[in-house]
C-alpha positions in Angstrom: -48.8 95.0 -83.0 -46.3 92.8 -81.0 -47.6 90.2 -78.3 -46.0 92.3 -75.5 -47.3 95.9 -76.7 -50.8 94.2 -77.2 -50.4 93.0 -73.6 -49.2 96.5 -72.4 -52.1 97.9 -74.2 -54.5 95.5 -72.6 -53.0 96.2 -69.2 -53.3 100.0 -69.6 -57.1 99.6 -70.7 -57.7 97.4 -67.4 -55.9 99.9 -65.1 -57.8 103.2 -67.0 -60.9 101.3 -66.3 -60.4 100.8 -62.6 -60.9 104.1 -61.0 -64.0 104.2 -63.1 -65.4 101.0 -61.2 -64.0 102.1 -57.8 -66.0 105.6 -58.5 -69.0 103.7 -59.4 -69.0 102.1 -56.5 -68.5 104.8 -54.2 -71.0 106.8 -56.0 -73.8 103.9 -55.7 -74.5 105.1 -52.1 -77.0 106.6 -51.6 -79.2 104.9 -54.6 -82.6 105.6 -53.2 -84.4 107.5 -50.4 -82.8 107.2 -46.6 -85.0 106.7 -44.1 -84.1 107.5 -39.9 -86.0 105.7 -37.6 -86.7 107.8 -34.3 -87.8 106.1 -31.3 -89.6 109.1 -30.0 -92.4 111.2 -31.1 -92.6 114.4 -33.2 -91.8 117.7 -31.6 -89.4 116.7 -29.1 -85.8 117.6 -29.1 -84.8 114.5 -30.3 -87.0 114.9 -33.3 -86.5 118.3 -34.3 -82.6 117.7 -34.4 -82.9 115.1 -36.7 -85.0 116.7 -38.6 -82.9 119.7 -39.1 -80.2 117.6 -40.1 -81.9 115.4 -42.3 -82.7 118.2 -44.6 -79.3 119.4 -44.9 -78.4 116.0 -45.4 -80.7 115.5 -47.9 -79.2 118.4 -49.9 -76.0 117.1 -49.8 -76.9 113.4 -51.0 -79.2 114.4 -53.3 -81.6 111.9 -51.9 -84.9 112.4 -50.0 -84.3 111.6 -46.2 -87.2 110.5 -44.6 -87.8 110.7 -40.5 -90.1 107.7 -39.4 -91.1 108.2 -35.8 -91.6 105.3 -33.6 -92.1 105.7 -30.2 -92.5 103.3 -27.0 -91.2 100.6 -25.0 -87.9 102.4 -24.4 -87.2 102.8 -28.1 -87.0 98.9 -28.5 -89.7 99.0 -31.4 -87.4 101.6 -33.5 -84.1 99.3 -32.7 -85.5 96.1 -33.7 -86.6 97.9 -37.2 -83.2 99.3 -37.9 -81.3 95.8 -36.6 -83.5 94.0 -39.2 -83.2 96.5 -42.3 -80.9 95.6 -44.7 -77.4 96.5 -44.2 -76.7 98.8 -47.0 -76.7 102.5 -45.1 -80.3 103.3 -46.2 -81.9 102.8 -43.0 -80.6 104.6 -40.0 -81.7 104.8 -36.2 -81.4 107.9 -34.4 -79.6 106.4 -31.3 -79.4 108.3 -27.8 -78.2 107.3 -24.1 -81.6 105.8 -24.1 -80.2 103.1 -26.2 -77.3 102.6 -23.7 -80.0 102.5 -20.5 -82.5 100.0 -22.5 -79.2 97.7 -22.7 -79.2 97.1 -18.7 -82.9 98.0 -18.3 -84.8 95.2 -19.9 -84.5 91.6 -19.3 -83.9 90.8 -23.1 -84.0 92.5 -26.4 -84.6 91.6 -29.7 -81.2 92.5 -30.7 -77.8 93.2 -29.3 -77.2 96.8 -28.7 -73.4 96.6 -29.4 -73.1 94.2 -32.2 -76.5 94.9 -34.2 -75.8 98.4 -34.9 -73.2 100.2 -36.5 -72.3 103.7 -34.7 -72.1 106.3 -37.6 -71.7 109.8 -35.6 -72.7 111.7 -32.8 -75.5 114.5 -33.5 -75.2 116.5 -30.3 -75.1 116.7 -26.6 -77.6 118.2 -24.3 -77.4 119.5 -20.7 -79.2 118.0 -17.8 -79.9 120.8 -14.9 -80.7 120.7 -11.2 -83.0 123.2 -10.3 -84.7 124.3 -7.1 -88.1 126.5 -6.4 -87.0 130.2 -7.0 -88.3 130.5 -3.0 -85.9 128.0 -2.3 -83.0 128.3 0.5 -80.4 126.8 -1.4 -78.4 129.5 -3.8 -75.7 127.5 -4.7 -75.5 123.6 -5.7 -72.8 123.5 -2.8 -75.0 124.4 -0.1 -77.7 122.1 -1.5 -75.4 119.4 -1.2 -74.2 120.0 2.3 -77.8 120.5 3.6 -78.4 116.9 1.6 -75.4 115.5 3.4 -76.1 117.0 7.0 -79.8 116.2 6.9 -80.3 112.4 5.8 -83.6 111.8 4.4 -84.9 115.5 4.2 -84.3 116.1 0.5 -86.7 114.9 -2.4 -85.3 114.7 -5.8 -87.9 115.0 -8.1 -87.3 113.3 -11.8 -89.3 111.9 -14.8 -90.1 108.3 -14.9 -88.2 105.2 -13.8 -85.2 104.2 -15.7 -85.1 107.6 -17.8 -82.0 109.1 -18.1 -82.8 112.1 -15.8 -83.9 109.5 -13.2 -80.4 107.8 -13.6 -78.6 111.2 -13.7 -80.3 111.9 -10.0 -79.3 108.4 -9.2 -75.8 108.5 -9.9 -75.6 112.3 -8.4 -77.3 110.9 -5.0 -74.6 108.1 -4.7 -71.7 109.9 -5.9 -72.8 113.2 -3.9 -73.2 111.2 -0.8 -76.8 111.9 -0.5 -79.2 110.1 1.6 -82.2 111.6 0.1 -85.4 110.2 -1.9 -85.7 110.1 -5.7 -89.8 110.7 -6.7 -90.3 109.8 -10.1 -93.1 112.1 -11.9 -94.9 110.6 -15.3 -93.4 113.7 -17.5 -91.7 117.3 -17.2 -95.0 119.4 -16.8 -95.9 117.0 -13.5 -92.3 117.3 -12.0 -92.3 120.9 -12.4 -95.5 121.2 -10.9 -94.3 119.2 -8.0 -91.3 121.5 -7.5 -93.6 124.4 -7.8 -95.9 123.1 -5.3 -93.2 122.0 -2.7 -93.7 118.2 -3.2 -89.8 117.8 -4.0 -87.3 120.1 -3.2 -84.7 119.7 -6.4 -85.5 118.4 -9.6 -83.0 116.7 -12.2 -84.2 117.3 -15.8 -83.2 118.3 -19.3 -82.5 121.8 -19.2 -84.2 122.8 -22.6 -87.4 122.2 -21.5 -87.0 124.1 -18.0 -85.5 127.3 -20.0 -89.1 129.2 -20.1 -89.2 128.4 -16.2 -85.7 129.7 -15.4 -86.2 132.9 -17.6 -89.6 133.3 -15.8 -87.9 132.9 -12.3 -90.3 130.3 -10.9 -87.4 127.7 -11.0 -83.4 128.5 -9.7 -80.5 126.8 -12.1 -77.9 125.6 -9.7 -76.0 123.6 -11.8 -75.4 121.2 -15.0 -74.2 117.8 -15.0 -72.1 117.6 -18.3 -68.4 118.1 -18.8 -68.5 122.1 -19.1 -70.5 125.1 -18.2 -73.2 125.9 -20.8 -72.2 128.1 -23.4 -75.1 130.5 -23.2 -75.0 130.2 -19.4 -71.2 130.5 -18.4 -71.9 131.8 -14.9 -73.8 128.6 -14.1 -71.3 125.7 -12.5 -71.2 121.8 -13.2 -71.4 118.9 -10.8 -67.7 118.1 -11.4 -66.6 121.5 -10.0 -67.7 120.2 -6.5 -64.8 118.8 -4.1 -65.1 115.1 -4.7 -67.1 115.0 -8.0 -64.2 115.7 -10.5 -65.0 112.4 -12.5 -68.7 113.5 -12.6 -70.1 113.8 -16.2 -73.6 113.2 -17.7 -75.2 114.8 -20.7 -77.9 113.4 -22.9 -76.6 112.8 -26.5 -78.3 111.8 -29.9 -76.2 110.1 -32.7 -77.0 108.0 -35.7 -76.4 104.4 -36.2 -76.9 101.9 -39.2 -77.6 98.0 -39.1 -74.7 96.3 -38.0 -73.4 94.5 -41.2 -73.4 98.0 -43.3 -70.1 98.1 -45.4 -67.5 100.3 -43.6 -67.1 102.4 -46.4 -70.7 103.2 -46.4 -70.7 104.0 -42.7 -67.4 106.3 -43.1 -69.4 108.5 -46.2 -72.1 108.8 -43.6 -70.1 110.1 -40.8 -68.3 112.4 -43.0 -71.2 113.6 -44.5 -73.1 114.3 -41.0 -69.5 115.8 -39.7 -70.0 118.5 -42.8 -73.7 119.1 -41.8 -72.8 119.9 -38.1 -69.7 121.8 -39.1 -72.0 124.2 -40.8 -72.6 127.7 -38.5 -76.2 128.0 -39.4 -76.6 124.3 -38.6 -74.8 125.3 -35.2 -77.1 128.0 -34.1 -80.3 126.1 -35.2 -79.5 123.6 -32.8 -78.6 125.7 -30.0 -82.1 127.0 -30.6 -83.3 123.5 -29.2 -80.3 123.8 -26.5 -78.4 121.1 -28.4 -74.8 121.3 -28.5 -73.8 120.4 -32.4 -71.1 117.7 -31.8 -69.8 115.3 -34.7 -67.8 112.1 -33.8 -65.9 109.5 -35.4 -67.6 106.1 -35.6 -64.9 104.4 -33.4 -65.7 107.4 -31.0 -69.4 106.6 -30.9 -68.6 103.0 -30.2 -66.9 103.7 -27.1 -69.3 106.5 -25.9 -71.8 103.7 -26.3 -70.0 101.0 -24.3 -68.9 103.6 -21.5 -72.8 104.6 -21.2 -74.2 100.5 -21.4 -71.6 99.9 -18.3 -72.0 103.0 -16.4 -76.0 102.7 -16.4 -75.9 99.2 -16.0 -74.1 99.8 -12.8 -76.5 102.4 -11.7 -79.4 100.3 -12.5 -78.2 97.4 -10.2 -77.1 99.8 -7.0 -80.4 101.6 -7.3 -82.1 98.0 -7.1 -84.6 99.0 -10.2 -86.2 95.7 -11.4 -85.5 94.8 -15.0 -88.5 94.9 -17.3 
């Protein structure tokens, strides 16, 4: 065999080996069970959403996907765990708009919200509702807003704890709708609903899902939601941005997945594609709709952009409302 032919043969062997190595590199992930660390307790909307997605993800990736609930301290416990985990895509964080809120609410965090996590994909959006008691004189959102503007200090708005998304959404609504009103925080959804039904507050800002039984039982009246568009199952319910002067108002709660900051881009992209596949399944869309969650995937870049804009927005709301940093 001539020297030239031998060289050609060696080159072709080397080239034919290339795709194999690349394929091996691709199939190296996932090489073991995945763990999704959730900053909330079991049984809530976020937990139910992530468990539904994890089950399907596990089938598709042929690896177990374990949900690890680590509630408490504004999601810091869960965040720190993932920020310090090996950046190989096997440990993920269930991120939410609460992650963005914490960036402005806490004096210092054990991680940098923007650099210590690699955004993977959105999982879903859920509406924040504005409700009044069924006996309320306000039949529409416009009526409520005009009463609030005409009667400074007369309107009491109830929400759950200070610094929660619901509380900050109410603050943003109050400012942008030019309402001079009090916001009264309560310790959890049952307490705020009792306050509404007992007449201690006139209106409540809360996640739509947990209010559905009260709305269906005609105990409370749904005046509107705060997101970009009307709820798919309640097309008659207006959004805040339909009111004059509020066209840019758009607030909804969201859940997403993120990996540790230094996770390789190809692993992040693979995860993002797998999540998109799961969320495109009509059965999954239906299942999440049952928890009042709109299934919605995103690219890592879109999620990074959402996180950035939410950190900025909630940081400004916290500052304007004079909420002390914790």
